[in-house]
C-alpha positions in Angstrom: -20.7 -58.6 -87.8 -20.4 -54.9 -89.1 -20.1 -52.8 -86.0 -23.5 -54.6 -84.3 -25.3 -55.2 -87.3 -25.2 -58.6 -89.1 -23.1 -58.2 -92.1 -26.4 -60.3 -94.1 -28.4 -57.1 -94.0 -26.6 -55.0 -96.2 -25.8 -57.9 -98.4 -29.9 -58.0 -98.7 -30.6 -54.8 -99.0 -28.1 -54.2 -101.8 -30.0 -57.6 -103.6 -33.3 -55.6 -102.8 -31.9 -52.4 -104.4 -30.4 -54.9 -107.2 -33.7 -56.5 -108.2 -35.8 -53.2 -107.9 -33.5 -51.7 -109.7 -34.0 -54.3 -112.4 -37.7 -54.4 -112.7 -37.5 -50.5 -112.6 -35.4 -50.7 -115.8 -37.9 -52.8 -117.6 -40.8 -50.8 -116.7 -41.8 -47.6 -118.9 -41.2 -45.1 -116.2 -39.1 -41.9 -115.6 -35.9 -42.1 -114.1 -37.1 -40.0 -111.1 -39.9 -42.7 -109.9 -36.8 -45.7 -110.0 -36.0 -44.9 -106.5 -39.0 -44.4 -105.4 -40.0 -48.1 -106.6 -36.7 -49.5 -105.2 -37.2 -47.7 -101.8 -40.7 -49.5 -101.6 -39.4 -52.5 -102.2 -37.3 -52.5 -99.6 -40.5 -51.3 -97.4 -42.4 -54.5 -98.3 -39.5 -56.4 -98.1 -38.6 -55.5 -94.5 -42.8 -55.4 -93.4 -42.2 -59.6 -93.5 -38.4 -59.6 -92.2 -38.2 -57.2 -89.2 -41.7 -58.7 -87.4 -39.8 -62.1 -87.7 -36.3 -61.1 -86.8 -37.8 -59.3 -83.4 -39.8 -62.6 -82.6 -36.9 -65.0 -82.9 -35.7 -64.9 -79.3 -32.5 -66.7 -78.3 -30.7 -67.7 -74.8 -27.2 -66.2 -74.9 -24.6 -65.2 -72.2 -25.9 -61.9 -72.0 -29.5 -62.8 -71.9 -32.6 -63.3 -74.0 -32.4 -61.3 -77.4 -33.8 -61.4 -80.6 -32.3 -62.2 -83.6 -32.8 -58.5 -84.1 -33.5 -56.4 -80.9 -35.0 -53.1 -81.0 -34.8 -50.8 -78.0 -37.6 -48.2 -78.7 -38.1 -44.8 -76.7 -41.1 -44.8 -74.8 -42.7 -42.3 -76.9 -41.6 -44.3 -80.1 -44.5 -45.5 -82.4 -44.5 -49.0 -82.9 -45.4 -51.9 -85.0 -44.8 -55.0 -82.8 -42.3 -53.8 -81.2 -40.5 -52.1 -84.3 -40.1 -48.2 -84.4 -42.4 -47.1 -87.7 -39.6 -45.3 -88.8 -37.3 -48.1 -89.3 -40.0 -48.8 -92.3 -39.6 -45.7 -93.7 -35.6 -45.6 -93.3 -35.9 -48.9 -96.0 -37.5 -46.7 -98.2 -34.7 -44.4 -97.8 -32.0 -46.3 -97.5 -33.0 -48.3 -100.7 -34.0 -45.1 -102.3 -30.9 -43.1 -101.9 -29.0 -46.1 -102.9 -30.9 -46.3 -106.2 -30.0 -42.7 -106.7 -26.4 -43.1 -106.8 -26.6 -46.0 -108.7 -28.1 -44.3 -111.4 -25.7 -41.2 -111.1 -22.9 -43.7 -111.2 -24.3 -45.5 -114.4 -24.5 -41.6 -115.9 -20.8 -41.3 -115.0 -19.8 -44.5 -116.6 -21.5 -43.9 -119.8 -20.1 -40.2 -119.9 -16.7 -41.9 -119.6 -17.2 -44.1 -122.6 -18.0 -47.2 -120.1 -14.7 -46.8 -118.6 -13.6 -50.2 -116.8 -12.2 -48.5 -113.6 -15.4 -46.4 -113.3 -17.6 -49.5 -113.5 -15.9 -51.4 -110.6 -15.5 -48.1 -108.5 -19.1 -46.6 -108.9 -21.5 -49.4 -107.2 -19.7 -49.6 -104.1 -19.1 -46.2 -104.1 -23.0 -45.7 -104.6 -23.2 -47.6 -101.5 -20.9 -45.5 -99.3 -22.5 -42.4 -100.7 -26.1 -43.7 -99.6 -25.1 -44.3 -96.5 -23.7 -41.0 -95.6 -27.0 -39.3 -96.7 -28.7 -41.6 -94.6 -26.9 -40.3 -91.6 -27.6 -36.7 -92.4 -30.0 -34.5 -91.3 -32.2 -35.1 -94.4 -33.0 -38.3 -93.1 -34.6 -36.9 -89.7 -36.7 -34.6 -92.1 -37.8 -37.8 -94.3 -38.4 -39.9 -91.3 -40.4 -37.5 -88.8 -40.3 -34.2 -90.5 -37.8 -32.8 -88.2 -37.2 -30.0 -86.8 -40.8 -29.2 -87.2 -42.0 -32.5 -85.8 -39.9 -34.9 -83.2 -39.0 -38.6 -83.2 -41.5 -40.4 -82.0 -44.4 -38.1 -83.2 -47.4 -39.0 -85.4 -44.9 -37.7 -88.2 -43.6 -41.0 -88.6 -46.8 -42.7 -89.9 -47.4 -39.6 -91.9 -44.1 -40.1 -93.8 -44.6 -43.7 -94.2 -48.1 -43.1 -95.7 -46.5 -40.2 -97.8 -43.6 -43.1 -99.1 -46.6 -45.2 -100.2 -48.4 -42.4 -101.8 -45.4 -41.7 -104.0 -45.5 -45.4 -105.2 -49.1 -45.2 -105.7 -48.3 -42.2 -108.4 -45.5 -44.3 -109.9 -47.7 -47.2 -110.3 -50.2 -44.9 -112.3 -47.8 -43.5 -114.4 -46.4 -46.8 -115.1 -50.2 -48.3 -115.9 -48.6 -51.8 -117.2 -46.5 -50.5 -119.8 -42.9 -52.2 -120.4 -40.0 -50.5 -122.1 -37.9 -53.9 -122.2 -38.9 -57.5 -121.8 -38.6 -59.8 -118.8 -37.1 -63.2 -119.2 -37.7 -66.3 -116.5 -34.4 -68.0 -118.1 -32.2 -64.8 -117.5 -34.2 -62.3 -114.8 -34.8 -65.5 -112.5 -32.7 -64.0 -109.7 -35.3 -61.3 -109.1 -37.8 -63.5 -108.3 -36.0 -65.4 -106.3 -34.9 -62.8 -104.2 -37.6 -60.4 -103.9 -40.6 -63.4 -103.4 -38.0 -65.6 -101.7 -37.3 -63.5 -98.9 -40.9 -63.5 -98.2 -41.3 -67.3 -98.5 -38.2 -67.8 -95.9 -40.0 -65.6 -93.8 -43.4 -66.9 -93.5 -41.9 -70.3 -93.6 -39.9 -69.6 -90.5 -42.8 -68.0 -89.1 -44.7 -70.9 -89.4 -42.1 -73.3 -87.9 -41.5 -71.1 -85.0 -45.1 -70.9 -84.4 -45.2 -67.2 -84.5 -48.4 -66.8 -85.4 -48.8 -63.2 -83.8 -46.8 -61.9 -86.9 -49.0 -63.2 -89.2 -51.1 -60.5 -89.4 -48.3 -58.3 -90.6 -46.1 -60.3 -92.8 -48.5 -62.3 -94.6 -50.7 -59.0 -96.3 -47.5 -57.3 -96.9 -45.9 -60.6 -98.7 -48.8 -61.0 -100.8 -49.1 -57.6 -101.9 -45.5 -57.9 -102.8 -45.3 -61.2 -104.6 -48.6 -60.3 -106.3 -46.9 -57.0 -107.6 -43.9 -58.9 -108.7 -45.5 -61.8 -110.6 -47.5 -58.6 -112.5 -44.5 -57.2 -113.6 -42.7 -60.2 -114.6 -46.3 -61.2 -116.5 -46.0 -57.9 -118.3 -42.3 -58.6 -119.4 -42.6 -61.7 -120.5 -45.5 -60.7 -122.8 -43.6 -57.6 -124.0 -40.6 -60.4 -124.6 -43.4 -62.3 -126.7 -44.6 -59.4 -128.8 
């Protein structure tokens, strides 16, 4: 545990960021679109992760708790006992990480690909993204603070706004590729982004958590189809 967060969570978030950037780099989109793309990769991943995590409950010495337990306020807008702002939070965390990684790449290039900078900027980018995440900027992007308060309809608005930005990115992309994708070299991306969903759905079925499938299944299906579409475009680019 890191404080009260399982160590697997930041590892998984970094894997999602890595995979999202790998796809975004291959797509013909402006640099400013990449953090938006990576952020939504995080949101789509969490829509199958969190409903399962809160459903898997275990008896401990402290009582019955979930693999992940939320204690939402009475006024918080929730999806299956999960605050809506949590999903937007994944958009921010993965998006901020992508921003700082892109800045780190620029720094690495400006120093003539200095090896020390190459080792330093990835972990530094993660720390900086976490720093921004706990800043007042996040409260504004999660529920439009200070105009609106936590638990207001603004949480839903901001989540919808994140998806709207993603639609804009997809319109800009229009299926165009800047570089190829290879099954031999880029299979980790498929294993990560698709594998997370497959595992979550599998454990939902094994645990008979049928009540969460209305959430996890549609988002997993959309995410998997999107990843396969991008890979298909990348493979065609490679063949061309």
